[in-house]
N, C-alpha and C positions, 0 to 999 in steps of 0.2 A: 657224755654230757656235751651238748652243743652250745657253743658260745656265739654271741652276736659278733659280726665282723667289726674289727676295730676301725677307727677312722683312718689309720694308715692303710689297712687292707682295702677299705672302700676307695681311698685315694688311688691306690695302686690299680684297682680294678678299673676306675675311671680313666686313668692314664692309659691302661691297656686298650680300653674301648676307643679312646681318642687316637691312639697309635694305629689301631686297625682302620679307623675312619680316615686317618691321614696317610695311610700307606700308598694311596694313589694320587696324592697331591703333587708329586713332582711333575707329573705330566700336565697338571692343571695350568701351568704357565704357558702352554702352547696356544695355538691360534684360536681354538674353540673358546677357551676361557677369556681370551682378550675381547671377544665379541660382546660380552656382558660385563658391565661394571661389577666389581666384587662387593662394593659397599655404598652406603649412603649415610648421611649424618643422622644423629639421633632426632634432631628437629624435623628433618624431612620424613623420617620413618614415622614419627608420631603423627605428623600432619596427614600422611597417606593412610595410616591406620584409622585415625579418627574420621577420615572421609570415607572409610570402608572401601578403599581402593586396593588394599593388600591384606593378605593373611599374615599375622604376626605369630611366630612360633618361638616360644621361650624354651631353650634347651638346657636351662639350669637343672640341677638335680633337686629332688623333692625337699631336701633340707634347706636349699637355697630359696625355693619357692615360698617357704614358710615366712620369709621376711616380707613378702608381698609380691604380687604379680599384676600385670596389666589386665584389667577387666576385658574379657573377650579374646585374649590371646590363647592359642593352643599350647598346652603344656606338654612337651615331648622331650623328656630328659635325654641328653646325648647318649647315656648308657643304654637307652631303649631304642635308639634310632634304627638299628638293623632289624628289629622286630616290628617297627611301626612305620617304616618309610613309605608304605602304601598310603598313609594318611596325608602325605605331602603331594599336592597336585604338581604335575609336570606341564600342564597346559600353559603355554606362554601368555595366554589371556588372563591368567590368575597369578599376579605377582605375589611372591612369598618373601617375607623378611625373617631372618633368623637372628635371634638376640640371645646373648648369654650375660654373664655378669660384667665382663670387661671387654669383650670382643675377641679374645684369644681362641676360645673353642668355636665360636660361630664363624670366624674367619677360616679355620681349618675345615669345618664342616661344609661351608659354602664352596670352597675350592673342590672338595671331594664330590659334592653333589653336581657341580658343573661338569666335572670330568665324567660323572656317571650319566649325564644326559639332561639334567635340569638346566634350562636356560632362563628360568624365571625366578631365580633365588639370588638374594643379596644379604649381606650381614649389616647390622646396625652398629656404626662406630660409637664407642663409649659404653654401650651396654646398659644393663639394669642398674649398675652401681651409679652411673651418671644420672640415669632417670630418677633414682631415689634422691640423689644430691640436689637435683633441680626442684624437688618437692612435687613432682608430677603425680597424678592420681595412681594409687595402687590399692589392691584389695587382697584379702586373704584367699588362698587357694580354696576352691569350693564355693566362694561367694561370687565368683566371676560369672559373667554372662557370655554366651557364645556370640561370635561375630557374624 
C-alpha cells in the first residue's frame, strides 16, 4: 500500500533540494557575485514587473501558490528548479526577479544562480508574504495571465 508523503517528508525533501541548490553558495560571495546586486525591494520589484521590464519567478511550492500568485508570474517551485532551469533566461538583457514567501529560499537560489552564470537575477526582499500583507493584487493559480 502506497501512502502519500507526509508534510514532514515533503518538508525534508524541500530542505534537501534547497541544500543541493545552496551547495555552491559559499563561492557566491566572490568577485562575480559582487558585480550584480543580489536583491531589490518589493516595491521596486512590483514596479518593474508591472512595467513589464522583468520576468518574475515565484519559487514557492504548489501548496503555497494556492494562497494566491501574482498574475503573469512564472510559477517554478524550488523543488523543480533543477529540471526546469532552462526556462530561466540567462540573457543580461532580460532581468529576472525571484520571489518566494519570505526571501529565504529566493536569496539562496539567486546566489546559486549567480555562481552558475546567471548575471541577470535578483531576489525580491520581503517576498509574497509581504506582498499579501500589502493587499496587492493576487490571483489563484491557473487564473493568471502570462507576462
